[in-house]
C-alpha positions in Angstrom: 0.0 0.0 0.0 2.9 2.3 0.6 4.0 2.2 -3.0 0.4 2.8 -4.1 0.2 6.0 -2.0 3.5 7.2 -3.2 2.6 6.7 -6.9 -0.8 8.3 -6.4 0.8 11.3 -4.7 3.3 11.6 -7.5 0.4 11.6 -10.0 -1.4 14.3 -8.0 1.7 16.4 -8.0 2.0 16.1 -11.8 -1.6 17.1 -12.2 -1.0 20.2 -10.1 1.9 21.2 -12.5 -0.2 20.4 -15.6 1.9 17.4 -16.6 -1.0 15.2 -17.5 0.7 12.5 -19.5 3.1 11.9 -16.6 0.2 11.9 -14.1 -1.8 9.4 -16.2 1.3 7.1 -16.2 1.5 7.2 -12.4 -2.1 6.5 -12.0 -1.8 3.6 -14.5 1.0 2.2 -12.3 -1.3 2.5 -9.3 -3.9 0.4 -11.1 -1.4 -2.5 -11.4 -1.3 -2.5 -7.6 -5.1 -2.0 -6.9 -7.7 -2.3 -9.6 -10.6 -1.5 -7.2 -9.4 2.0 -6.1 -11.8 4.3 -7.9 -9.9 7.5 -7.2 -7.1 6.7 -9.5 -9.5 6.0 -12.4 -11.3 9.3 -12.0 -8.0 11.0 -11.6 -6.6 9.4 -14.8 -9.9 10.3 -16.5 -9.2 13.9 -15.7 -5.8 13.6 -17.3 -7.2 12.0 -20.4 -9.8 14.8 -20.7 -7.0 17.4 -20.5 -5.1 15.4 -23.2 -8.3 15.2 -25.4 -8.3 11.4 -25.0 -12.1 11.3 -24.6 -12.6 7.6 -25.3 -10.0 6.6 -22.7 -11.6 9.0 -20.2 -15.0 7.5 -20.9 -13.7 4.0 -20.4 -12.1 4.9 -17.0 -15.4 6.5 -15.8 -17.4 3.5 -17.0 -15.1 1.2 -14.9 -15.6 3.3 -11.8 -19.4 3.4 -12.3 -19.4 -0.4 -12.4 -17.8 -0.4 -9.0 -19.5 2.7 -7.5 -22.7 3.4 -9.3 -23.2 6.8 -7.6 -19.7 8.2 -8.1 -20.3 11.9 -8.9 -16.8 12.6 -10.4 -17.2 9.6 -12.7 -20.6 10.8 -13.9 -19.3 14.3 -14.5 -16.1 13.3 -16.2 -17.9 10.8 -18.4 -20.3 13.6 -19.4 -17.3 15.7 -20.4 -15.8 12.8 -22.3 -19.1 12.4 -24.2 -19.2 16.1 -25.0 -15.6 15.9 -26.3 -16.5 12.9 -28.4 -19.5 14.8 -29.9 -17.5 17.9 -30.7 -14.8 15.8 -32.4 -17.4 13.9 -34.4 -19.0 17.1 -35.4 -15.7 18.6 -36.5 -14.7 15.5 -38.4 -18.0 15.6 -40.4 -17.1 19.0 -41.6 -13.9 17.9 -43.3 
């Protein structure tokens, strides 16, 4: 658990400095140690949203909602992911 906390805190520090790719990598490492911890999924979803990786963000939120069906952050971030996917789809149709 100590390694998990350290990795999560490192990920949080990267988010605070706007280094979302590095943060997502730290959260991914956390998931190898504990797949049931919803916080790292919602945190990684935030990183994916900042990186315009909407499908990945949606997938992380879907995973959380299977574990905690009332997780507000997961609902909110999944909605943002859907919005991003719709905007991208709309922009692609104009090409």
